[in-house]
Structure formats: structure tokens, C-alpha cells
C-alpha positions in Angstrom: 20.9 18.1 -85.4 21.6 16.4 -82.3 21.0 18.8 -79.3 23.8 18.3 -75.9 23.3 18.9 -72.9 26.8 20.0 -70.7 26.2 20.0 -67.0 29.5 20.8 -65.0 31.2 19.3 -62.5 29.5 21.4 -59.8 26.2 21.4 -61.0 26.9 17.6 -61.4 27.6 17.2 -57.9 25.4 19.4 -56.5 22.3 17.7 -58.4 24.0 14.2 -56.8 24.2 16.1 -53.3 20.7 17.2 -53.7 19.2 13.9 -55.1 20.6 12.0 -51.8 19.5 14.5 -49.3 16.1 13.7 -50.8 16.4 10.6 -50.9 17.5 10.4 -47.2 15.2 12.9 -45.9 12.4 10.2 -47.1 14.0 8.0 -45.8 11.4 7.4 -42.4 13.4 5.8 -39.3 11.9 2.9 -37.8 10.6 2.3 -34.0 9.3 -0.3 -32.5 7.1 1.2 -29.3 6.0 -1.9 -27.2 2.9 -0.7 -24.8 2.3 -3.0 -21.2 -1.8 -4.2 -22.0 -4.4 -4.3 -24.4 -5.1 -0.9 -27.5 -7.0 1.7 -24.9 -7.2 5.6 -24.0 -4.5 4.9 -21.5 -2.0 4.5 -24.9 -4.8 7.4 -26.8 -1.7 9.6 -27.9 0.8 7.6 -29.5 -2.7 6.1 -31.7 -3.6 10.0 -32.4 0.1 10.3 -33.4 -0.4 7.5 -36.0 -3.9 8.1 -37.4 -2.9 11.9 -37.7 0.5 11.1 -39.1 1.8 13.2 -37.1 5.1 10.5 -36.3 4.9 10.5 -40.0 5.0 14.2 -40.4 8.6 13.9 -38.3 10.2 11.6 -40.4 9.0 7.8 -38.0 7.6 4.7 -38.8 6.4 3.5 -35.9 5.4 0.1 -35.0 3.3 -0.1 -31.6 3.0 -3.1 -30.8 0.2 -4.5 -28.2 1.1 -5.7 -24.3 -1.0 -8.3 -22.5 -0.4 -9.9 -18.7 1.5 -12.2 -20.7 3.9 -9.6 -22.4 7.1 -8.2 -20.4 8.3 -5.6 -22.0 11.0 -5.0 -20.3 12.8 -8.1 -21.6 11.6 -7.1 -25.2 13.5 -3.8 -24.8 16.6 -5.5 -23.5 16.2 -8.5 -26.4 16.3 -5.4 -28.6 13.4 -6.3 -29.8 11.0 -2.8 -28.9 13.1 0.3 -29.1 10.8 1.5 -26.6 8.2 1.0 -24.1 5.5 2.1 -21.6 7.1 1.6 -18.4 6.6 2.6 -14.5 9.6 5.0 -12.9 9.9 2.9 -9.8 10.1 -0.3 -12.3 13.2 1.4 -14.0 14.4 2.4 -10.6 14.7 -1.2 -9.3 16.8 -2.0 -12.7 18.9 0.4 -11.5 20.0 -2.2 -8.7 20.7 -4.9 -11.5 23.0 -2.6 -14.0 20.1 -2.4 -16.5 21.5 -0.4 -19.6 18.3 1.4 -20.0 16.4 5.1 -18.6 13.5 6.9 -18.7 13.1 9.0 -21.7 9.3 11.2 -20.6 6.8 11.1 -18.6 3.4 11.7 -20.5 1.2 10.9 -17.7 2.6 13.4 -15.2 0.7 11.1 -12.3 -0.2 8.0 -11.7 -4.2 6.8 -12.4 -3.7 4.4 -9.8 -5.9 5.3 -6.7 -8.0 3.8 -4.4 -12.4 2.6 -4.8 -13.9 3.1 -2.1 -18.2 3.2 -0.9 -19.4 6.6 0.0 -18.9 6.2 3.6 -15.4 6.1 3.7 -14.7 10.1 3.5 -10.8 10.2 3.1 -8.0 7.5 2.6 -7.7 7.9 6.6 -10.2 5.8 6.9 -9.1 3.0 5.5 -8.3 2.1 9.1 -10.1 -0.8 9.8 -10.9 -1.9 6.2 -10.1 -4.5 4.0 -8.0 -3.5 1.3 -7.9 -4.9 -2.1 -4.2 -5.1 -3.1 -2.4 -6.7 -6.3 1.0 -8.4 -6.4 2.3 -5.0 -8.1 0.8 -2.8 -5.4 2.9 -5.0 -3.0 6.1 -3.1 -4.4 4.4 -0.2 -5.7 2.2 2.2 -3.6 1.2 -0.1 -0.7 3.8 0.9 1.4 3.7 5.0 0.7 0.1 4.3 1.8 0.0 2.2 4.2 2.9 4.3 6.0 1.0 7.2 5.2 -1.8 6.6 6.5 -0.8 3.7 9.5 -2.8 1.4 7.8 -2.2 -2.6 9.0 -0.3 -5.2 6.8 -3.1 -7.4 7.9 -5.3 -5.2 6.6 -4.3 -6.4 2.9 -5.8 -8.8 1.1 -4.6 -10.2 -2.7 -6.6 -8.4 -5.7 -7.3 -10.6 -8.5 -9.1 -7.9 -10.6 -12.5 -9.3 -10.3 -14.4 -6.7 -8.2 -16.6 -8.7 -6.7 -15.3 -8.8 -3.2 -15.6 -5.0 -3.7 -19.0 -4.3 -4.9 -20.4 -7.0 -2.5 -18.3 -5.6 0.4 -19.4 -3.1 2.5 -16.2 -3.0 4.8 -13.9 -3.6 1.7 -11.8 -0.8 -0.3 -9.7 -2.1 -3.5 -7.6 -0.8 -6.2 -8.3 0.7 -8.8 -7.3 2.6 -12.2 -9.3 6.0 -12.3 -9.4 5.2 -16.4 -11.0 1.9 -15.8 -12.1 -0.2 -12.8 -13.9 3.4 -11.9 -16.0 2.8 -14.9 -16.7 -0.6 -13.7 -17.5 0.3 -10.6 -19.8 3.5 -11.0 -22.0 1.5 -13.7 -22.8 -0.9 -11.2 -22.7 1.4 -8.1 -23.2 5.2 -8.4 -22.7 6.1 -4.7 -19.0 5.0 -5.0 -16.0 7.1 -4.9 -12.6 7.1 -5.6 -9.3 8.5 -4.3 -6.7 9.1 -6.7 -3.4 8.9 -5.0 -1.2 11.4 -6.4 -3.4 14.0 -4.7 -2.4 12.9 -1.4 1.7 13.2 -2.3 2.0 9.6 -4.3 5.3 10.8 -6.1 4.9 8.3 -9.0 4.5 9.2 -12.2 2.2 7.0 -14.9 3.1 5.6 -18.2 6.5 6.9 -18.9 9.2 6.2 -22.3 11.8 3.7 -21.7 14.4 2.9 -23.9 18.1 1.6 -24.2 21.0 3.5 -23.9 22.4 1.7 -27.1 19.7 4.1 -29.0 20.2 7.3 -27.1 23.8 7.2 -28.2 23.1 6.0 -31.6 19.7 7.9 -32.0 19.5 10.4 -30.4 17.6 13.1 -32.7 15.2 10.0 -33.8 14.5 9.8 -30.4 14.0 13.7 -30.2 11.5 13.3 -32.9 9.5 10.5 -31.5 8.9 12.5 -28.4 7.7 15.7 -30.0 5.6 13.7 -32.2 4.6 12.0 -29.4 3.3 14.7 -26.9 1.7 16.4 -30.3 -0.2 12.8 -30.7 -1.1 13.6 -26.3 -2.1 16.9 -27.1 -4.8 16.6 -30.0 -5.7 13.1 -28.6 -6.7 15.0 -25.9 -8.4 17.8 -27.9 -10.6 15.8 -30.0 -9.6 11.9 -29.8 -11.8 9.8 -32.6 -9.5 9.5 -34.6 -6.9 7.6 -31.8 -10.0 5.8 -31.1 -10.5 4.5 -34.0 -7.4 2.2 -33.9 -7.7 1.1 -30.5 -10.9 -0.6 -31.4 -9.3 -2.0 -34.3 -6.8 -3.3 -32.4 -8.8 -4.2 -29.4 -12.4 -5.5 -30.3 -13.9 -5.6 -26.9 -13.0 -1.9 -26.5 -16.3 -0.1 -25.8 -16.8 3.7 -26.7 -18.5 4.8 -23.1 -15.3 3.3 -21.4 -13.0 5.1 -23.8 -15.3 8.3 -23.5 -15.0 8.2 -19.6 -11.5 7.6 -19.2 -10.6 10.9 -22.1 -13.2 12.9 -19.4 -10.9 11.3 -16.4 -7.3 12.4 -18.0 -8.7 15.7 -18.4 -10.7 16.2 -15.3 -7.6 14.7 -12.8 -5.3 16.2 -15.5 -3.3 13.1 -15.6 -1.5 14.3 -18.5 -1.1 18.3 -18.9 -1.0 18.6 -14.6 1.9 19.6 -12.9 4.8 20.2 -13.7 3.2 19.6 -17.6 1.4 23.6 -16.4 4.0 25.2 -17.0 6.8 23.4 -18.8 5.6 21.3 -21.5 4.1 17.6 -22.5 6.0 14.7 -21.0 8.7 16.7 -18.6 10.5 14.8 -15.9 11.9 16.6 -12.6 15.2 15.9 -11.2 12.6 16.5 -8.0 9.8 13.9 -8.9 12.4 11.4 -9.0 14.4 11.9 -5.9 10.9 12.2 -4.2 10.3 8.7 -5.7 13.7 7.0 -5.4 13.7 8.6 -1.5 10.3 6.9 -0.7 11.2 3.7 -2.3 14.7 3.4 -0.2 12.3 4.0 3.2 10.0 1.9 2.2 12.5 -0.7 1.6 12.3 -0.9 -1.9 15.3 -0.2 -3.4 19.0 0.3 -1.8 19.7 3.0 -1.3 23.3 3.1 -2.8 21.5 3.0 -6.4 22.6 6.1 -9.0 18.9 6.8 -9.4 20.1 9.7 -11.7 21.6 7.1 -13.9 16.8 6.4 -14.1 16.3 9.0 -16.5 17.5 11.8 -18.6 15.3 15.2 -19.4 17.3 15.8 -22.8 14.1 15.0 -24.7 11.5 16.8 -23.0 13.0 19.9 -22.0 12.6 21.1 -25.5 8.8 20.0 -25.8 6.4 22.4 -25.6 2.1 22.4 -25.1 
């Protein structure tokens, strides 16, 4: 005896629709995130989101590609070999001069970790007059014009910084640029009395590492970007609370990374509130404001780093960070 199961047209349509929706829901959206440097704590939130399955939870398949000294991540973004890059607001604003089709979409680092490493006799940044200041090529086109103007320093004080700390450690009349999360760690091991001044504490307006994408990605995948930003900020929140899972991937990707450096870097991020300070304190991680972007634009124009006619508001969008909450 045969038993026939009849399925009505309406029920059949619902069944097919449900199956289609299920398969669509489980097809994770792929994104390539290109970093600026080798795996390190400054990218910890993204590795944490990967390690904890946060990206997966938001329906994303995120590949994190490692940067380095020979990697130009802006070129990779423009050539569509990356969907999102970690970059800097000054560079994005400069990109507007060349009509780059890009926009910043979030600012995980509310403050640039850049600052000045000095010996203990220097009480403040205003005491840098007469000192030799080691400045990198990128520093000459970013924070140095701001520092020089604010503290009336002389251009002749600047000497090339080649990322070798020996000139600073050997020269008592020398100050050098430093990242709060890296060079400071190295200096403290050799000279515990050395001090560090964060430029942001003195009013330097730039954000730290920001997330940047192309305009075509914003136009075609706005909902995907929204999920990426939300997942990434969740990753940053969790990384600051307990970085062990993120650090495990960082060490796998960068075998030269040391546990004590990772611990120091996370400690500095928390101490200086690089991620959760500023506007993020009340408006959520990753937030960007018109006021901050205008302050950076005004500084750049005043320093001759940016054409005053540039449409600076085209450099960013706040549509993806407004809903992000802590």
C-alpha cells in the first residue's frame, strides 16, 4: 500500500522560500581587511573578533591580510585587492586631493598613539627647544608641522628617525618620536626613567588607525559594512577586557611578537584610553565626528599639507558608526 504525501502549492512555495532564505543566511559575506603592519596589539580587536567567532556571528567571512614596510595598503584598496584597510585620516584627506574614491567608516583609535619619547630632564613638550628631535619621513608630513608650530620649534632641530633607537638612548640632548605601544616599551627596558608625552594630550587632533573603504563598497554593500563595523568594535571591547584569544592569533601570524610587549601595548591602550576615550566614552567605540575631522583639516591646511579647496567632508561617512554602542 502506497502512502502519497500531497503538498499544496502554497505550502510548497513557503518551503522553497524557507530553504532559499536558510542557504542565503548561511552564506557568509567575504571581506578582506588589509592592515598597515605585522600582526600586533594595535590590530588586536580584529584578531579578537576573528578568534571569538564574532565576525562569523555577524555573517561575515573576514580575511585579515598582514601589512609591512613594503605594503602600500592604499594601493591595494584602490586596486580592489582589499575591501577595507587600516589607514590614517591625514592620508585619507590627502587622497581627496587626488579624487580617490575612498571614505573612512570608523575610528577605532580615538587618539593617535604617536608622541615624543624624552629623557627625564624634559618636563614638557615646550622644553624641546634646543633639543635634537628625531622625525621620520611620515612624521614630517603629519605631526611635526603641528608640534613645530605649537611649541615654536625650529625646523633645524629635526633629524631623520630611522627606527633605530640607539641615537636617542645614547644622546641626552635627543628626543624621538615614538608610538605609545611600542618604542616606549623598548626604551623603558634600557632607560626606565625615560618619559613619553602623547601628542593627543596636547591637542593633536588626528585619529589613530581608522577603517577605510572604497565608495563602491559603500554603495553596494552598506549592510555588510554595518555588520563589519559592529563586529569589529565588539572585538575591540572584548580585546581590552581579555586579549588572550586575539593575542594567540597575533603570535601565530607574527612569531617574533613577545608576550611582554603585547601586555605592555594593551596596558597603554587602556591607560591612555586610545580606544574608549574621547567621543567614544559617550557615543560608542569607533565613533567619528565632524568636529574632529574639521580640526584635522584645519591643521593640515594651516600647515600647508592640504589644499584649502579640498572637499574634506567627502573623506568620511558616519553612517556606520552612529548605531555602534559600547
